[in-house]
N, C-alpha and C positions, 0 to 999 in steps of 0.2 A: 181342469175346466177353469176358464176365466169367466168370472161373474161380473157383469157391469151393472152399476146403479145408474140412477138418473144423472145425465151429464158426463158419464164416463165413456171412454173409448179405449179400444185396445186392438192389437193385431198380433198374429203369430203365424209361424209356418212349422211349428213343432209337431211332428207326427203324433197322432193319437190325441191331440188337443182339441178343444171345442171352446167356443165363445157363446155365452148365454146372457140374456137380459130378461127380467121378469116384470110382468104387469104393465105392459105398454098400454096406456090409454090414449091421450092426445099426443104423447111423445111418439117419436118415430125412430125405429132402428134402421140405420143406414148400413147395409151389409155390402162389403166389397170382397171379391174373390179373384185371385189371379190363378187360373188353371195351370199355368206353366210351372210356377214356383210353389204352388199350393200354399200361398200366403192368403190368409183371411183377416178381415178387419171389420169392426162394428163400432158405431157411435150411437149412443142413446141420447138423441136430441130432444130437449124439452121445449125450447122456444126458437122462433125463427130468426131473431135479430138481436145481436149483442148490444145494440145502442141502448137497450134498456138498462144495462149495467156493465160498463167497461171494466170495472174491478172484478166482477164475477167472471167475465170473459177471460181475464188474465189468469185467474185462479183455476177456472174449470172450463177451458175452451170448448169441450165437448157438449156443454149445456146448450149452446146456440148453433144453429145451422151454419151461419156465416163464418164462425171461427172453428167449429168442430170438424167440418169436412176437410179443410186444409190440414188440420192437426192429425186427422185420421190418415190422410195420404202420406204424411211424414212418418207416422207410425208404421204404415205398410212398407215404406222404403227401409226403415230400420229392421224390419222383419224378413226382408228378402226380395220384395217386389222391386223391379228395376225402374219404375217411374213411368212406364208406358201405359197411359190411361186407356188407350184403345183395346188393351188386352183385358182390362178389368170387367168383371161381371158384377153389376150393381142390382141389388134387390132392396125393396122398402117394405117395412112392416110397421103397423100402428096407425097413428093419425086419426084415431077414433074420436067420437063426440060422446064421451062417457059422463063427464061431470057438468055438461052445459046443454041441458035438454032443449032449450029454446034457441040454441045456436048464436048466443049473444057475442061470444068471443071468437068462436071458430078456430081455436088454437090448433087443433089437429089438422084441419084443412090448410091453415096458414103455414104450419110446419112442412107439410108435404109440398106445397107450392114453392116455398123458399128453398127447400132441398133440391127440387127439380131444376130451379133456376141456377143454383150453384153448380149442380152436376153439368148442366148445359154449358155453363161458362168454362168448364174444364173439358169440354168435348165428350161428355159422358151422358148416359141416360139409363134409367132403370129398365131391365129386361123382364122383371116380374115384380109384382107388388100385391100385398094384402093390406090395404089401407081403408080408412073410413069406417062407417058403421057405428055401432054403439057397444062394441065388445072390447074387453081387455085381452091382450095377447102376450104370450111368452114365446120367445124365439131363441133357437139354438142353431148355430152353424158349425159344421164338422170340418176340420182341416183336411182329413184324409179323403173324404168323399165330396166335399163342397155342398153337401145336402143342407138345406135350410128348412128346419122343422118348426111349425107354429102350433102351439097348444092354447086352448081356451077352455076354462072350466065348463063342463057340461056339453062339450062338443068333441067330435073326433079330431085327432091330430091331423094336420095337413102339411103338405110340402109345396114350396114354390121354388 
């Protein structure tokens, strides 16, 4: 199992492997799956735009939507995906409003919008999402099946 923290990204096509990230609040997990090569990737995006910190973007590109998604695509290529964006299945999880009850900063919503814009620029769009609300989510994607499972404390596990 590959465990991703905030700003981490990873990809694999190794049979039996899974990628997981825990405690998504305003952060968004961008999940990409190639059904032909069974390559899966995930980025745990914390902020929409790397202009806040060019140094942080160099050290940890997955932290930002604008640097993380291109880095994730490169990681997918290294793991067996052939670069055809039309084949990728994209799913989004997170983007909640957990720590900002008055919606002052709207980081979750801004993350989701930035990610969708970048996906669109690459000719992609999300086919499923579990975003928004005021709940924390943990997400796991399985290489063999492509299943994306979402768990939240006190709620039944769901799949997208």
